[in-house]
C-alpha positions in Angstrom: 0.0 0.0 0.0 1.3 3.4 -1.0 1.7 5.9 1.8 2.5 9.6 1.6 4.7 11.3 4.1 3.9 14.9 4.9 7.0 16.9 5.5 6.9 20.2 7.4 7.6 23.5 5.7 10.7 24.0 7.9 12.0 20.6 6.9 11.6 21.3 3.2 13.3 24.7 3.5 16.2 23.3 5.4 16.7 20.4 2.9 16.6 22.9 -0.1 19.1 25.2 1.7 21.4 22.2 2.3 21.3 21.4 -1.4 22.2 25.0 -2.4 25.0 25.1 0.2 26.6 21.8 -0.7 26.0 21.9 -4.5 29.6 23.0 -5.1 31.0 19.9 -3.3 29.4 17.5 -5.8 29.8 17.0 -9.6 26.2 17.9 -10.3 23.2 19.2 -8.6 21.5 15.8 -8.9 24.4 14.1 -7.0 24.1 16.7 -4.3 20.3 16.1 -4.1 20.7 12.3 -3.9 23.4 12.6 -1.3 21.3 14.9 1.0 18.1 13.0 0.4 19.6 9.8 1.7 20.9 11.6 4.8 17.6 13.3 5.7 15.3 10.3 4.8 13.4 11.3 1.7 13.6 10.3 -1.9 15.8 12.1 -4.4 12.9 12.9 -6.6 11.0 14.5 -3.8 13.9 16.7 -2.9 14.5 17.5 -6.6 10.9 18.8 -6.9 11.4 21.0 -3.8 14.7 22.4 -5.2 13.1 23.1 -8.6 10.2 25.0 -7.0 12.6 27.0 -4.8 14.5 27.9 -7.9 11.2 29.1 -9.6 10.3 31.1 -6.5 13.7 32.8 -6.5 13.5 33.6 -10.3 16.4 31.3 -11.2 14.1 29.1 -13.3 11.2 29.9 -15.7 7.7 29.0 -14.5 5.1 30.0 -12.0 6.2 30.7 -8.5 4.3 29.2 -5.6 2.4 32.4 -4.9 1.5 32.8 -8.6 0.4 29.1 -8.8 -1.8 29.5 -5.7 -3.3 32.7 -7.1 -4.1 30.9 -10.4 -5.8 28.0 -8.6 -7.8 30.5 -6.6 -8.9 32.4 -9.7 -9.8 29.2 -11.5 -11.9 28.1 -8.6 -13.6 31.5 -8.5 -14.5 31.3 -12.2 -16.0 27.8 -11.7 -18.1 29.0 -8.9 -19.3 32.1 -10.8 -20.2 30.0 -13.9 -22.1 27.6 -11.6 -23.9 30.5 -9.9 -24.7 32.2 -13.3 -26.4 29.0 -14.6 -28.8 29.1 -11.7 -29.5 32.9 -12.0 -32.0 32.7 -14.8 -35.7 32.3 -13.9 -37.1 28.9 -14.3 -39.5 30.0 -17.1 -36.4 31.2 -19.0 -34.6 28.0 -18.6 -37.4 25.7 -19.7 -38.5 28.1 -22.5 -42.1 29.1 -21.6 -42.2 32.8 -21.4 -44.2 35.6 -23.0 -42.8 36.8 -26.3 -42.0 40.3 -25.0 -40.1 39.0 -21.9 -38.4 36.3 -23.9 -37.0 38.8 -26.4 -35.6 40.9 -23.5 -34.0 37.9 -21.9 -32.8 36.6 -25.3 -30.9 39.8 -25.8 -29.0 39.1 -22.6 -28.3 35.5 -23.6 -24.9 34.8 -25.1 -26.4 32.8 -28.0 -29.7 32.6 -29.8 -29.9 28.8 -29.9 -32.3 28.6 -27.0 -34.9 31.2 -28.2 -37.3 31.0 -31.0 -39.2 34.0 -32.2 -42.5 32.1 -31.9 -42.0 31.0 -28.3 -45.2 32.4 -26.9 -46.6 31.4 -23.5 -49.4 28.9 -23.6 -49.0 28.3 -27.4 -45.6 26.8 -28.0 -42.7 25.6 -26.0 -39.1 25.6 -26.9 -36.9 22.7 -25.8 -34.2 23.6 -23.3 -30.6 24.0 -24.6 -29.5 20.5 -23.5 -32.2 18.9 -25.6 -32.2 18.7 -29.4 -36.0 18.5 -29.7 -37.8 20.9 -31.9 -40.6 23.2 -30.6 -43.9 21.4 -30.1 -47.1 22.2 -32.0 -49.9 24.4 -30.8 -52.6 22.9 -28.6 -56.2 23.4 -29.4 -58.6 24.0 -26.4 -61.0 21.2 -27.4 -58.4 18.4 -26.8 -58.7 16.1 -23.8 -56.4 16.3 -20.9 -54.4 13.2 -21.8 -53.9 14.4 -25.4 -52.7 17.8 -24.0 -50.1 15.9 -21.9 -49.0 14.0 -25.0 -48.7 17.1 -27.0 -46.3 18.7 -24.5 -44.0 15.7 -24.4 
């Protein structure tokens, strides 16, 4: 079973500082990393990742620093939440497509695309299928139909 060891921030900083301090004593940075990793009790790859991130944070290596990466993750999370909230913002009659023609045209102007709205989507006469569905608008109901046939017409 795979287990993950959590190392404290102080431990990581000390290990990275040791690599930077003793790098000149070894042939390459990797050899310094492996040597120090065996002494402190972590893998060479783990220590190498810490060293690379420290180099990015110091500006020695291209890429996002820790603070930039955290900010990016925060902004992406915020965008997801705003998109989710915006989906639920429209009134239910707008989402299912049964709204008076005048109000539908007002809301359609605010919609990013016109796929959802039909110019003939009038309340009580026709219904437009929601965006997720590919069904066409249903036909007009006549008042003399029975209740069961009305239900069938709206399906």
